[in-house]
N, C-alpha and C positions, 0 to 999 in steps of 0.2 A: 091396448089399451092400460092406461094408467090406473094403479089401484087406490082405494082410497085409505087414507092413514085415520085410526080410530083410536080415542084414548079410551082406555078400560080400566076401571076402578076393581080391584080383586075383591070379590065378595066375602062376607064373614064366613069363616068355616072352609074356605078354599085354601089349598096348598098347592105350590110349585110342583109342575109338572102335571097337574089335573087339568082335565079338559073342561072347559064351559061355554054355554051356547050364549051369542048374543046376538041382537037384532042390529043389523046394517040400515043405514039411512034408506036405502031403497027397499028395506023390507025383508030381504033374505036373511036366515036365520044361519050363523056361522058358528062352527066349533073352533075355538081357540085353545091353545095349552099356554098355563100361565108360567112365566119364565122362572129360572131359578132365582132365588133370593127375594122374591115377592111375598109381601103379607097382606093379610086382609086391611082394605083402606087404601092401600098404595097403587099409583096408576102405571099403567105399562102402553106402549103403543104397538099397535099391528097394521099391517096392510092387508087389504082384504081385496 
């Protein structure tokens, strides 16, 4: 099965390398790691 690509906005106070929890469209809660170079308010994509 193919994964779902989500766009995630880095929350205020979060830093690269930190894990955050997001809620997937299917209701699952998934932990993702903020990529290097990201700042609060910027977006990145992750496949879950």
